[in-house]
Backbone as a chain_set.jsonl record, in Angstrom:
{"seq": "XXXXXXXXXXXXXXXXXXXXXXXXXXXXXXXXXXXXXXXXXXXXXXXXXXXXXXXXXXXXXXXXXXXXXXXXXXXXXXXXXXXXXXXXXXXXXXXXXXXXXXXXXXXXXXXXXXXXXXXXXXXXXXXXXXXXXXXXXXXXXXXXXXXXXXXXXXXXXXXXXXXXXXXXXXXXXXXXXXXXXXXXXXXXXXXXXXXXXXXXXXXXXXXXXXXXXXXXXXXXXXXXX", "coords": {"N": [[-14.94, 15.268, 3.633], [-17.946, 13.947, 2.707], [-19.678, 11.316, 1.837], [-19.278, 11.487, -0.976], [-18.756, 11.098, -4.207], [-15.213, 10.847, -6.372], [-14.55, 10.184, -9.672], [-12.663, 8.885, -12.502], [-10.648, 10.912, -12.708], [-7.917, 12.182, -14.085], [-4.141, 13.259, -14.093], [-1.016, 14.839, -15.438], [2.49, 14.115, -15.056], [6.008, 15.123, -14.126], [6.711, 14.15, -10.95], [3.867, 14.402, -9.725], [0.89, 14.498, -7.9], [-1.862, 13.172, -6.523], [-4.518, 11.879, -8.29], [-7.089, 11.685, -7.974], [-7.768, 13.047, -5.391], [-6.023, 15.814, -3.803], [-4.435, 16.452, -0.983], [-2.891, 19.025, 1.087], [-3.258, 19.117, 3.429], [-4.051, 17.734, 6.764], [-7.325, 15.388, 6.217], [-9.951, 14.26, 6.162], [-12.628, 11.838, 5.284], [-15.062, 10.249, 4.694], [-18.13, 7.405, 4.192], [-17.813, 7.725, 1.257], [-16.543, 7.439, -1.738], [-13.586, 6.954, -3.817], [-12.704, 6.477, -7.046], [-10.953, 4.58, -10.185], [-9.001, 6.724, -11.111], [-6.119, 8.306, -12.071], [-2.671, 8.997, -11.932], [0.515, 10.144, -13.541], [3.928, 10.071, -14.264], [7.251, 10.16, -13.358], [8.177, 9.823, -10.207], [5.699, 9.779, -9.337], [2.51, 10.146, -7.329], [-0.359, 9.179, -5.082], [-2.608, 7.705, -6.793], [-5.394, 7.71, -6.04], [-5.964, 9.166, -3.984], [-3.986, 10.963, -2.624], [-2.577, 12.231, 0.825], [-1.083, 14.599, 2.287], [-1.083, 15.61, 4.618], [-2.214, 13.961, 6.324], [-4.657, 11.467, 7.102], [-8.001, 10.452, 7.871], [-10.229, 7.581, 7.307], [-12.846, 6.419, 6.713], [-16.075, 3.806, 5.858], [-15.382, 4.04, 3.369], [-14.457, 3.297, 0.237], [-11.809, 3.172, -1.905], [-10.899, 2.335, -5.412], [-9.653, 0.819, -8.244], [-7.794, 2.984, -9.003], [-4.538, 4.414, -10.54], [-0.817, 5.014, -10.35], [1.731, 5.741, -12.761], [4.976, 5.498, -13.602], [8.546, 5.805, -13.079], [9.382, 4.778, -9.851], [6.703, 5.405, -9.005], [4.236, 6.013, -6.892], [1.751, 4.661, -4.473], [-0.783, 3.806, -5.692], [-3.553, 4.01, -5.019], [-3.944, 4.646, -2.569], [-1.372, 7.697, -1.309], [0.716, 8.466, 1.202], [0.966, 11.272, 3.973], [1.461, 11.978, 6.152], [0.287, 10.937, 9.3], [-2.241, 8.032, 9.254], [-5.483, 6.826, 9.477], [-7.705, 4.129, 8.949], [-10.633, 3.059, 8.598], [-12.823, -0.065, 8.44], [-13.318, 0.075, 5.682], [-12.31, -0.532, 1.64], [-10.086, -1.369, 0.004], [-9.061, -1.481, -3.377], [-8.285, -3.231, -6.232], [-6.461, -1.363, -7.262], [-3.355, 0.506, -8.642], [0.208, 0.342, -9.371], [3.005, 1.176, -11.335], [5.691, 1.11, -12.627], [9.433, 1.237, -12.886], [10.852, 0.625, -9.91], [8.377, 0.915, -8.612], [6.215, 1.438, -6.165], [3.695, 0.18, -3.274], [0.499, -0.891, -4.546], [-1.815, -0.355, -3.286], [-1.796, 1.391, -1.188], [0.993, 3.6, 0.509], [3.202, 5.149, 1.887], [4.81, 7.726, 4.221], [4.097, 8.135, 6.561], [2.773, 7.026, 9.818], [0.51, 4.1, 10.161], [-2.891, 3.373, 10.599], [-5.038, 0.059, 10.043], [-7.977, -0.733, 9.897], [-10.625, -3.051, 10.145], [-10.926, -3.51, 7.775], [-10.524, -3.823, 3.734], [-7.786, -5.015, 1.692], [-7.455, -5.465, -1.249], [-6.291, -7.276, -4.446], [-4.844, -5.619, -5.831], [-2.27, -3.901, -6.991], [1.914, -3.791, -8.273], [4.016, -3.259, -10.441], [6.911, -3.512, -12.535], [10.459, -3.319, -12.245], [12.374, -3.752, -9.912], [10.085, -3.12, -8.289], [7.918, -2.878, -5.499], [5.731, -4.085, -2.772], [2.576, -5.204, -3.525], [0.442, -4.675, -2.312], [0.288, -2.835, -0.007], [2.966, -1.05, 0.607], [5.171, 0.227, 3.076], [6.482, 2.447, 5.669], [6.964, 3.635, 7.877], [5.904, 3.149, 11.53], [3.045, 0.413, 11.686], [0.106, -0.416, 12.122], [-2.118, -3.599, 11.645], [-5.818, -4.296, 12.024], [-8.065, -6.941, 12.439], [-8.37, -7.325, 9.735], [-8.159, -7.831, 5.847], [-5.985, -8.736, 3.784], [-5.708, -9.819, 0.947], [-4.962, -11.116, -2.452], [-3.148, -9.747, -3.885], [-0.47, -8.262, -5.288], [3.229, -8.45, -6.611], [4.637, -8.044, -9.858], [7.744, -8.729, -12.058], [11.007, -8.34, -12.357], [12.938, -8.785, -9.463], [10.807, -7.756, -7.623], [9.607, -7.831, -4.798], [7.26, -8.677, -1.719], [3.729, -9.574, -2.051], [1.906, -8.88, -0.873], [2.47, -7.351, 1.666], [5.06, -4.981, 1.663], [7.566, -4.36, 4.143], [9.725, -1.795, 4.991], [12.35, -1.056, 7.229], [10.781, -0.514, 9.401], [7.804, -0.699, 12.129], [5.826, -3.188, 12.135], [2.765, -4.343, 13.454], [0.381, -6.97, 13.335], [-2.476, -8.236, 13.485], [-5.58, -10.6, 14.913], [-6.018, -10.902, 11.749], [-5.97, -11.731, 8.259], [-3.618, -12.587, 5.509], [-3.579, -13.926, 2.655], [-3.32, -15.485, -0.217], [-1.64, -13.737, -1.853], [0.796, -12.441, -3.937], [3.847, -12.704, -5.707], [7.061, -12.201, -7.902], [8.904, -12.338, -6.909], [10.801, -12.524, -3.516], [9.154, -12.96, -0.907], [5.803, -13.73, -1.217], [4.0, -13.039, 0.528], [4.423, -10.911, 2.929], [7.211, -9.341, 3.352], [10.174, -8.288, 4.735], [12.301, -5.631, 5.62], [15.781, -4.559, 6.267], [17.063, -1.062, 6.344], [19.287, 1.539, 5.895], [20.572, 2.169, 9.193], [18.515, 1.745, 10.122], [16.149, -0.681, 11.395], [13.629, -3.668, 11.408], [10.325, -4.6, 12.692], [8.046, -7.305, 13.642], [5.484, -8.119, 14.821], [3.212, -10.765, 14.839], [-0.115, -11.502, 15.828], [-2.83, -13.858, 16.447], [-3.593, -14.432, 13.819], [-3.706, -15.13, 10.468], [-1.167, -16.242, 8.21], [-0.674, -17.788, 5.218], [-1.319, -19.465, 2.397], [-0.081, -18.196, 0.336], [1.832, -16.848, -2.928], [5.261, -16.939, -3.754], [9.051, -16.888, -4.111], [10.085, -17.402, -1.986], [7.769, -18.141, -0.239], [5.198, -17.381, 2.083], [6.388, -15.443, 3.824], [9.341, -13.542, 4.412], [12.334, -12.083, 5.923], [15.508, -9.949, 5.246], [18.304, -8.239, 4.759], [20.007, -6.716, 7.037], [18.717, -6.452, 10.454], [16.549, -7.343, 12.43], [13.341, -7.569, 14.134], [11.244, -10.526, 15.109]], "CA": [[-15.734, 15.056, 2.191], [-18.737, 12.993, 3.014], [-21.12, 10.774, 0.828], [-18.458, 11.652, -1.889], [-17.599, 10.299, -5.206], [-14.509, 11.154, -7.726], [-14.338, 9.209, -9.985], [-12.095, 9.62, -13.805], [-9.753, 12.004, -13.334], [-6.245, 12.34, -14.586], [-3.107, 14.163, -13.782], [0.478, 13.744, -15.463], [3.751, 14.82, -15.537], [6.903, 14.722, -13.588], [6.305, 14.907, -9.406], [2.179, 15.002, -10.169], [-0.024, 13.922, -7.266], [-3.201, 13.584, -6.111], [-5.481, 12.004, -9.353], [-8.498, 12.351, -7.48], [-7.658, 14.235, -4.375], [-4.889, 16.234, -3.49], [-4.665, 17.935, 0.76], [-1.623, 18.902, 1.698], [-2.958, 19.209, 5.438], [-5.357, 16.606, 7.023], [-8.565, 15.302, 5.176], [-11.254, 13.129, 6.177], [-13.209, 10.835, 3.998], [-16.186, 8.983, 4.738], [-19.113, 7.149, 3.269], [-17.14, 8.129, -0.273], [-15.914, 6.363, -3.282], [-12.669, 7.313, -5.094], [-12.193, 5.283, -8.245], [-10.561, 5.329, -11.639], [-8.208, 8.368, -11.546], [-5.101, 8.421, -12.276], [-1.49, 10.119, -12.254], [0.927, 9.346, -14.592], [4.87, 10.441, -14.663], [8.056, 10.215, -12.707], [7.706, 9.762, -8.952], [3.726, 11.034, -9.194], [1.904, 9.85, -5.74], [-1.24, 8.54, -5.024], [-3.31, 8.02, -7.808], [-6.656, 8.001, -5.893], [-5.666, 10.29, -2.648], [-2.705, 11.983, -2.125], [-2.55, 12.948, 1.655], [0.227, 15.346, 2.566], [-0.834, 15.802, 6.077], [-2.711, 12.986, 7.077], [-5.942, 10.922, 6.513], [-8.99, 9.909, 8.488], [-10.49, 7.527, 6.189], [-14.475, 5.568, 7.28], [-16.787, 3.575, 5.404], [-15.228, 4.136, 1.992], [-13.869, 2.754, -1.155], [-10.749, 3.655, -2.687], [-10.836, 1.333, -6.247], [-9.349, 0.83, -9.538], [-7.01, 4.155, -8.994], [-3.556, 4.077, -10.692], [0.527, 5.508, -10.839], [2.601, 5.273, -13.555], [6.466, 6.487, -14.017], [9.072, 5.533, -12.518], [9.271, 5.664, -8.309], [5.885, 5.856, -8.516], [3.971, 5.463, -5.272], [0.427, 4.801, -3.685], [-1.692, 3.793, -6.669], [-4.506, 4.368, -4.028], [-3.478, 6.207, -1.504], [-0.27, 8.294, -0.958], [0.1, 9.302, 3.112], [2.42, 11.768, 4.45], [1.207, 11.954, 7.819], [-0.882, 9.499, 10.345], [-3.467, 7.83, 8.743], [-6.419, 5.702, 9.978], [-8.656, 3.54, 8.056], [-11.521, 2.002, 8.953], [-14.418, -0.255, 7.769], [-13.541, 0.592, 4.065], [-11.974, -1.185, 1.223], [-9.217, -0.85, -0.67], [-8.8, -2.583, -3.9], [-8.069, -2.899, -7.413], [-5.681, 0.156, -7.707], [-2.335, -0.379, -9.337], [1.69, 1.559, -9.63], [3.468, 0.693, -12.759], [7.05, 1.673, -13.268], [11.058, 0.604, -12.276], [10.709, 1.015, -8.588], [7.184, 1.455, -8.169], [5.385, 0.512, -5.024], [2.552, 0.083, -3.088], [-0.199, -0.537, -5.322], [-2.695, 0.167, -2.778], [-1.169, 2.366, -0.343], [1.79, 3.626, 0.419], [3.706, 6.339, 2.518], [5.8, 8.286, 4.973], [2.843, 8.546, 7.889], [1.914, 5.914, 10.427], [-0.56, 3.898, 9.186], [-3.518, 1.96, 11.312], [-6.064, 0.022, 9.293], [-8.993, -1.953, 11.04], [-11.858, -3.426, 9.636], [-10.978, -3.173, 6.455], [-9.732, -5.058, 3.267], [-6.799, -4.182, 0.77], [-7.529, -6.937, -2.1], [-6.952, -7.167, -5.885], [-3.96, -4.287, -5.931], [-0.253, -4.457, -7.575], [2.682, -3.527, -8.699], [4.754, -3.852, -11.538], [8.183, -3.411, -12.684], [11.733, -3.593, -11.905], [12.298, -3.824, -7.974], [8.749, -2.907, -7.467], [7.625, -3.026, -3.943], [4.295, -4.091, -2.123], [1.303, -5.097, -4.401], [-1.159, -4.378, -1.357], [1.23, -1.556, 0.642], [4.579, -0.926, 1.193], [5.252, 0.493, 4.627], [8.164, 2.733, 5.877], [6.607, 3.794, 8.924], [5.048, 2.391, 12.092], [1.756, 0.067, 11.557], [-0.779, -1.738, 12.634], [-3.543, -3.974, 10.845], [-5.922, -5.178, 13.097], [-9.523, -7.324, 12.118], [-8.378, -6.484, 8.258], [-7.917, -8.76, 4.918], [-4.797, -8.29, 3.031], [-5.703, -10.96, -0.374], [-4.941, -11.156, -4.276], [-2.296, -8.474, -4.096], [0.516, -8.746, -6.771], [4.175, -7.761, -7.476], [5.504, -8.188, -11.205], [8.703, -8.212, -12.597], [12.574, -8.975, -11.909], [13.422, -8.004, -8.125], [9.338, -7.566, -7.272], [8.776, -8.333, -3.444], [6.158, -8.423, -1.14], [2.783, -9.172, -3.184], [0.686, -8.36, 0.157], [2.909, -6.145, 2.211], [6.513, -4.5, 1.89], [8.222, -3.486, 5.407], [11.237, -0.927, 4.387], [12.691, -0.275, 8.267], [9.826, 0.255, 10.282], [7.795, -1.496, 12.649], [4.247, -3.788, 11.893], [1.75, -5.129, 14.36], [-0.646, -7.389, 12.585], [-3.425, -8.768, 15.181], [-6.813, -10.841, 14.32], [-6.08, -10.168, 9.975], [-5.509, -12.894, 7.159], [-2.868, -12.218, 4.698], [-3.534, -15.112, 1.965], [-3.526, -15.743, -1.645], [-0.617, -12.709, -2.198], [1.746, -13.38, -5.253], [5.218, -11.975, -5.95], [7.714, -12.939, -8.583], [10.78, -12.639, -6.216], [10.929, -12.542, -2.286], [8.301, -13.475, -0.355], [4.457, -13.55, -2.244], [2.58, -12.196, 1.749], [4.564, -10.622, 3.658], [8.426, -9.06, 2.908], [10.308, -7.183, 5.444], [13.746, -5.417, 4.713], [15.828, -3.061, 6.825], [17.545, -0.131, 5.594], [20.46, 2.533, 6.444], [20.057, 2.874, 9.971], [16.635, 1.347, 10.606], [15.674, -2.011, 11.432], [11.926, -3.459, 11.887], [10.259, -5.849, 14.145], [7.124, -7.84, 13.008], [4.676, -8.742, 15.636], [1.512, -10.846, 14.445], [-1.394, -12.112, 16.926], [-4.214, -14.367, 15.8], [-3.271, -14.058, 12.077], [-3.375, -16.388, 9.153], [-0.567, -15.653, 6.823], [-1.071, -18.805, 3.977], [-1.576, -19.498, 0.675], [0.747, -16.768, -0.739], [3.184, -17.434, -3.855], [6.374, -16.441, -4.511], [9.569, -18.131, -4.151], [10.481, -17.687, -0.545], [6.635, -18.065, -0.09], [4.507, -16.206, 2.756], [7.013, -14.542, 4.989], [10.646, -13.108, 4.252], [12.933, -11.041, 6.314], [15.985, -9.712, 4.65], [19.488, -7.348, 4.496], [19.984, -6.267, 8.404], [18.519, -6.965, 11.455], [15.073, -7.121, 13.166], [12.65, -8.798, 15.002], [9.773, -11.348, 14.203]], "C": [[-16.351, 13.513, 2.713], [-19.626, 12.466, 2.245], [-20.516, 11.464, -0.615], [-18.334, 10.6, -2.732], [-16.823, 11.019, -6.111], [-14.303, 10.324, -8.246], [-13.505, 9.781, -11.741], [-11.059, 10.557, -13.956], [-8.521, 11.728, -13.765], [-5.727, 13.477, -14.947], [-1.985, 13.581, -14.146], [1.449, 15.017, -15.442], [4.7, 14.874, -14.369], [6.446, 15.184, -11.689], [4.756, 15.018, -9.431], [1.503, 13.74, -8.79], [-1.231, 14.41, -7.063], [-4.291, 13.263, -7.631], [-6.583, 12.406, -8.538], [-8.952, 12.819, -6.52], [-6.456, 14.255, -3.539], [-5.155, 16.973, -1.935], [-3.021, 17.766, 0.846], [-1.658, 19.331, 3.085], [-4.01, 17.905, 5.34], [-6.525, 16.715, 5.946], [-9.265, 14.049, 6.328], [-12.381, 13.113, 5.304], [-13.858, 10.312, 4.863], [-17.297, 9.012, 4.004], [-18.754, 7.464, 1.562], [-16.329, 7.182, -0.832], [-14.899, 7.107, -4.187], [-12.164, 5.952, -5.786], [-11.685, 6.082, -9.689], [-9.763, 6.376, -11.831], [-7.006, 7.891, -11.034], [-3.589, 9.284, -12.278], [-0.687, 9.494, -12.792], [1.927, 10.49, -14.582], [5.676, 10.379, -13.301], [7.893, 10.465, -11.007], [6.068, 10.405, -8.912], [3.428, 9.576, -7.938], [0.042, 9.875, -5.812], [-2.287, 8.808, -6.228], [-5.063, 8.53, -7.736], [-6.387, 9.239, -4.757], [-4.085, 10.457, -2.548], [-3.085, 13.334, -0.604], [-1.638, 13.44, 2.181], [0.288, 15.274, 3.897], [-1.738, 15.105, 7.213], [-4.289, 13.181, 6.573], [-6.45, 10.098, 7.566], [-10.135, 9.007, 7.417], [-11.472, 6.108, 6.786], [-15.016, 5.109, 6.371], [-16.397, 3.524, 3.963], [-14.471, 3.146, 0.889], [-12.873, 3.751, -1.439], [-10.549, 2.173, -4.197], [-10.592, 1.996, -7.575], [-8.47, 2.351, -10.148], [-5.175, 3.396, -9.284], [-2.211, 5.513, -10.646], [1.363, 4.896, -12.059], [3.972, 6.186, -13.521], [7.066, 5.468, -12.901], [9.537, 5.885, -11.252], [7.987, 6.275, -8.094], [5.497, 5.494, -7.104], [2.403, 5.269, -5.088], [-0.44, 4.964, -4.524], [-2.945, 4.177, -6.493], [-4.51, 5.639, -3.611], [-2.104, 6.455, -0.918], [-0.377, 9.019, 0.402], [1.649, 9.906, 3.287], [2.876, 12.23, 5.486], [0.522, 10.938, 8.201], [-2.401, 9.389, 9.728], [-4.294, 6.763, 9.389], [-7.429, 5.281, 9.004], [-9.594, 2.748, 8.55], [-12.658, 1.713, 8.075], [-14.129, 0.011, 6.065], [-12.546, -0.754, 3.306], [-10.814, -0.257, 0.094], [-8.853, -1.741, -1.915], [-8.569, -2.167, -5.552], [-7.27, -1.843, -7.815], [-3.801, -0.681, -7.834], [-0.87, 0.872, -9.198], [2.092, 0.308, -10.675], [4.873, 1.529, -12.86], [8.211, 1.459, -12.523], [11.062, 1.666, -11.034], [9.551, 1.557, -7.679], [6.955, 1.108, -6.687], [4.297, 1.023, -4.201], [1.178, 0.742, -3.788], [-1.391, -0.11, -4.844], [-2.522, 1.218, -2.255], [0.041, 2.537, -0.582], [2.422, 5.001, 0.632], [4.502, 6.307, 3.5], [5.088, 8.014, 6.564], [3.216, 7.029, 8.898], [0.387, 5.681, 9.982], [-1.277, 2.875, 10.281], [-4.873, 2.053, 10.412], [-6.606, -0.935, 10.319], [-10.443, -1.694, 10.266], [-12.157, -3.316, 8.251], [-10.23, -4.33, 5.371], [-9.487, -4.108, 1.878], [-6.825, -5.407, -0.106], [-7.83, -6.116, -3.462], [-5.365, -6.116, -6.202], [-2.854, -4.906, -6.84], [-0.001, -3.46, -7.921], [3.35, -4.409, -10.065], [5.456, -3.339, -11.88], [9.674, -3.302, -12.006], [12.092, -3.021, -10.643], [11.284, -2.742, -7.638], [8.506, -3.495, -6.357], [6.024, -3.116, -3.376], [3.484, -3.596, -2.825], [0.108, -4.422, -3.735], [-0.662, -2.92, -0.816], [2.453, -2.045, 0.895], [4.495, 0.406, 2.286], [6.729, 1.168, 5.183], [7.803, 3.162, 7.543], [5.695, 3.051, 9.882], [3.782, 2.298, 11.764], [1.5, -0.766, 11.922], [-2.103, -2.062, 11.829], [-4.014, -4.633, 11.895], [-7.359, -5.552, 12.093], [-9.566, -6.795, 10.524], [-7.982, -8.22, 7.653], [-6.902, -8.343, 3.778], [-4.885, -9.99, 1.831], [-5.514, -10.024, -1.429], [-4.258, -10.089, -4.842], [-1.027, -8.998, -4.681], [1.455, -7.919, -6.655], [4.504, -8.565, -8.773], [6.418, -8.187, -11.459], [10.183, -8.778, -11.667], [13.103, -8.164, -10.359], [12.447, -7.619, -7.785], [8.811, -7.874, -5.939], [7.794, -8.147, -3.108], [4.703, -8.293, -1.898], [1.962, -9.096, -1.912], [1.136, -7.741, 0.996], [4.659, -6.032, 2.135], [6.907, -3.775, 2.866], [9.735, -3.266, 5.326], [11.312, -0.714, 6.007], [11.912, 0.587, 9.232], [9.55, -1.271, 11.249], [5.953, -1.934, 12.508], [4.057, -4.871, 12.502], [0.501, -6.208, 13.4], [-1.601, -8.241, 13.742], [-4.856, -8.779, 14.337], [-7.53, -10.524, 12.293], [-5.907, -11.623, 9.347], [-4.861, -12.14, 6.102], [-2.901, -13.056, 4.034], [-3.842, -15.057, 0.506], [-3.01, -14.336, -2.754], [0.053, -13.61, -3.308], [2.448, -12.18, -5.199], [6.192, -12.924, -7.186], [9.175, -12.863, -7.968], [10.227, -11.817, -4.747], [9.47, -13.342, -2.073], [6.997, -13.209, -1.031], [3.566, -12.77, -0.73], [3.263, -11.128, 2.156], [6.736, -10.288, 3.499], [9.165, -8.024, 4.023], [11.916, -7.058, 5.008], [14.219, -3.828, 6.43], [16.599, -2.316, 5.884], [18.197, 1.043, 6.545], [19.932, 2.738, 7.62], [18.946, 2.691, 11.099], [16.867, -0.038, 10.273], [14.312, -2.346, 11.567], [11.605, -4.551, 12.622], [8.75, -5.961, 13.601], [6.659, -8.691, 14.35], [3.06, -9.109, 15.34], [1.067, -11.977, 15.524], [-2.705, -12.567, 16.221], [-4.141, -14.301, 14.642], [-2.799, -15.129, 11.412], [-2.196, -15.527, 7.801], [-0.146, -17.135, 6.067], [-1.585, -18.474, 2.77], [-0.808, -18.743, -0.335], [1.695, -17.621, -1.404], [3.853, -16.701, -4.157], [7.592, -17.269, -3.833], [10.133, -18.275, -2.775], [8.837, -17.23, 0.036], [6.178, -17.424, 0.747], [4.706, -15.02, 3.201], [8.532, -14.681, 4.358], [11.082, -11.758, 4.909], [14.48, -10.68, 5.835], [16.633, -8.421, 5.099], [19.337, -6.674, 6.128], [19.798, -7.272, 9.172], [17.039, -6.761, 11.822], [14.454, -8.216, 13.869], [10.924, -9.326, 14.697], [8.903, -11.602, 15.6]], "O": [[-15.772, 12.463, 2.99], [-20.521, 13.235, 1.895], [-21.356, 11.977, -1.354], [-17.963, 9.472, -2.407], [-17.43, 11.864, -6.769], [-13.814, 9.383, -7.619], [-13.735, 10.92, -12.147], [-10.621, 10.967, -15.031], [-8.26, 10.531, -13.646], [-6.182, 14.387, -15.641], [-1.606, 12.474, -13.764], [1.331, 16.222, -15.663], [4.074, 14.607, -13.343], [5.993, 16.266, -11.315], [4.436, 16.122, -8.992], [1.638, 12.516, -8.788], [-1.676, 15.54, -7.264], [-4.85, 14.248, -8.112], [-6.913, 13.591, -8.518], [-10.144, 13.095, -6.386], [-5.947, 13.364, -2.859], [-5.953, 17.897, -1.777], [-2.252, 16.812, 0.726], [-0.735, 19.739, 3.79], [-4.538, 17.327, 4.39], [-6.729, 17.612, 5.128], [-8.767, 13.204, 7.072], [-12.943, 14.052, 4.741], [-13.306, 9.868, 5.869], [-17.674, 9.968, 3.327], [-19.671, 7.36, 0.747], [-15.599, 6.322, -0.339], [-15.265, 7.776, -5.153], [-11.584, 4.934, -5.408], [-11.8, 7.219, -10.148], [-9.905, 6.982, -12.893], [-6.793, 7.285, -9.984], [-3.665, 10.406, -12.778], [-0.805, 8.269, -12.76], [1.527, 11.64, -14.762], [5.074, 10.501, -12.235], [7.376, 11.54, -10.705], [5.627, 11.441, -8.415], [3.973, 8.48, -7.811], [-0.611, 10.582, -6.579], [-2.702, 9.925, -6.539], [-5.764, 9.174, -8.516], [-6.837, 10.342, -5.068], [-3.276, 9.554, -2.334], [-3.509, 14.489, -0.647], [-1.041, 12.574, 2.821], [1.326, 14.973, 4.488], [-1.956, 15.408, 8.386], [-4.922, 14.103, 6.06], [-5.781, 9.243, 8.146], [-10.887, 9.702, 6.735], [-10.985, 5.05, 7.186], [-14.723, 5.823, 5.412], [-17.182, 2.885, 3.263], [-13.932, 2.121, 1.307], [-13.029, 4.959, -1.261], [-10.06, 1.097, -3.85], [-10.983, 3.081, -8.007], [-8.468, 2.743, -11.315], [-4.652, 2.444, -8.704], [-2.503, 6.693, -10.842], [1.571, 3.692, -12.209], [3.959, 7.413, -13.425], [6.488, 4.678, -12.154], [10.065, 6.989, -11.12], [7.816, 7.261, -7.377], [6.19, 4.856, -6.311], [1.797, 6.017, -5.855], [-1.071, 6.021, -4.494], [-3.592, 4.638, -7.433], [-4.785, 6.806, -3.887], [-1.623, 5.635, -0.136], [-1.207, 9.87, 0.719], [2.782, 9.506, 3.021], [3.964, 12.686, 5.837], [0.167, 10.059, 7.416], [-3.333, 10.193, 9.692], [-3.698, 5.786, 9.842], [-7.962, 6.118, 8.276], [-9.254, 1.637, 8.958], [-13.291, 2.458, 7.327], [-15.131, 0.114, 5.356], [-12.109, -1.703, 3.956], [-10.762, 0.886, -0.358], [-8.317, -2.809, -1.615], [-8.664, -1.023, -5.996], [-7.524, -1.41, -8.939], [-3.283, -1.717, -7.417], [-1.036, 2.068, -8.96], [1.734, -0.863, -10.799], [4.841, 2.699, -13.241], [8.008, 1.493, -11.309], [11.191, 2.89, -11.02], [9.551, 2.223, -6.644], [7.78, 0.362, -6.16], [3.934, 2.191, -4.344], [0.759, 1.9, -3.8], [-2.152, 0.47, -5.618], [-3.074, 2.189, -2.773], [0.551, 1.978, -1.553], [2.281, 5.904, -0.192], [5.002, 5.245, 3.869], [5.758, 7.712, 7.551], [3.936, 6.125, 8.474], [-0.515, 6.445, 9.639], [-0.711, 1.903, 10.781], [-5.556, 3.021, 10.079], [-6.066, -1.623, 11.186], [-11.076, -0.689, 9.943], [-13.23, -3.105, 7.687], [-9.606, -5.328, 5.732], [-10.119, -3.239, 1.277], [-6.21, -6.393, 0.299], [-8.608, -5.217, -3.781], [-5.063, -6.272, -7.385], [-2.676, -6.054, -7.245], [-0.703, -2.456, -8.046], [3.254, -5.561, -10.488], [5.135, -2.154, -11.786], [9.551, -3.153, -10.79], [12.07, -1.807, -10.442], [11.487, -1.748, -6.94], [8.871, -4.659, -6.191], [5.23, -2.202, -3.599], [3.279, -2.402, -3.044], [-0.846, -3.839, -4.25], [-1.242, -1.913, -1.222], [2.853, -3.141, 1.285], [3.763, 1.386, 2.147], [7.818, 0.594, 5.146], [8.663, 2.85, 8.367], [4.788, 2.369, 9.405], [3.11, 3.301, 11.526], [2.147, -1.789, 12.145], [-2.935, -1.243, 11.44], [-3.339, -5.343, 12.642], [-7.75, -4.784, 11.214], [-10.456, -6.075, 10.073], [-7.702, -9.251, 8.265], [-7.262, -7.547, 2.911], [-4.202, -11.0, 2.007], [-5.712, -8.811, -1.504], [-4.526, -9.547, -5.914], [-0.655, -10.156, -4.49], [1.161, -6.727, -6.571], [4.631, -9.784, -8.66], [6.693, -7.056, -11.056], [10.256, -9.427, -10.623], [13.592, -7.034, -10.342], [12.773, -6.549, -7.272], [7.621, -8.178, -5.852], [7.056, -7.491, -3.843], [4.375, -7.194, -2.345], [0.847, -9.46, -2.287], [0.191, -7.19, 1.561], [5.391, -6.941, 2.527], [6.744, -2.559, 2.764], [10.659, -4.062, 5.488], [10.295, -0.133, 6.388], [12.101, 1.711, 9.696], [10.219, -2.302, 11.329], [5.035, -1.146, 12.736], [4.636, -5.954, 12.418], [-0.276, -5.511, 12.749], [-1.146, -8.77, 14.756], [-5.325, -7.924, 13.586], [-8.606, -10.201, 11.789], [-5.708, -12.585, 10.088], [-5.4, -11.101, 5.719], [-1.991, -13.751, 4.484], [-4.846, -14.414, 0.2], [-3.508, -13.956, -3.814], [-0.015, -14.814, -3.556], [2.071, -11.059, -4.856], [6.038, -14.137, -7.326], [10.249, -13.233, -8.443], [9.493, -10.828, -4.742], [8.884, -14.092, -2.853], [7.104, -12.125, -1.604], [2.603, -12.03, -0.928], [2.733, -10.095, 1.745], [7.441, -11.294, 3.59], [8.65, -6.911, 4.132], [12.603, -7.864, 4.381], [13.642, -2.955, 7.078], [16.831, -2.756, 4.758], [17.761, 1.392, 7.642], [18.889, 3.391, 7.621], [18.642, 3.135, 12.206], [17.486, -0.521, 9.325], [13.597, -1.387, 11.861], [12.41, -5.338, 13.119], [8.195, -4.955, 13.16], [7.262, -9.653, 14.826], [2.067, -8.39, 15.454], [1.675, -12.971, 15.921], [-3.463, -11.84, 15.579], [-5.248, -13.877, 14.311], [-1.83, -15.854, 11.636], [-2.376, -14.67, 6.937], [0.91, -17.592, 6.503], [-2.124, -17.469, 2.307], [-0.94, -18.728, -1.559], [2.249, -18.633, -0.973], [3.483, -15.719, -4.8], [7.316, -18.21, -3.089], [10.659, -19.349, -2.482], [8.665, -16.172, 0.641], [6.62, -16.294, 0.537], [4.02, -13.999, 3.201], [8.91, -15.746, 3.87], [10.565, -10.662, 4.69], [15.027, -11.684, 6.29], [15.971, -7.559, 5.679], [18.29, -6.043, 6.273], [20.217, -8.426, 9.075], [16.466, -5.802, 11.306], [14.848, -9.354, 14.122], [9.907, -8.77, 14.281], [7.799, -12.144, 15.549]]}, "num_chains": 1, "name": "protein.A"}
């Protein structure tokens, strides 16, 4: 997909994926805009983009997309394999519903974000996680801004980033102005059964985030910071 605009599409029903763009294989998106698309239903994924086989995105905007329903994930992007995002903006996307996750993006593959912004995304609902992003596989964030993202409702941590039993490296980036009603407003890291986390931060600002536990919290099991 090069120089393409995908906007205003909607799909609904249980386990629905890819409101704007659905791909079960790898997909490349360059110089494109994916905006104001929706998925609605329990376990819905990828209001803007569902990339089941991986994604390369450059010079693109993913904005104003949403998923709604219990366990909904990836308001902007949901990915099932390796993802590379460069020189792009992921903004104003949302997930809504109990245990919803990753207002901007979430998935199960590895993630590399460079020279990009994840801003103004949100998740809401009891147990919701990761207003900006939820990460459950090895991830790197470089020269990027994670700001103005939020989680809302009971036990909804990780306004900026929620790390679940995986490794995250953040370099030359800014994590500021994110909010949560539980846990940490900036970055929250948790282990899960059989998996630990590792957080490596270099030349990065994590400050000015709002939540009961401030900018950063590591909980549940073992991990390295």
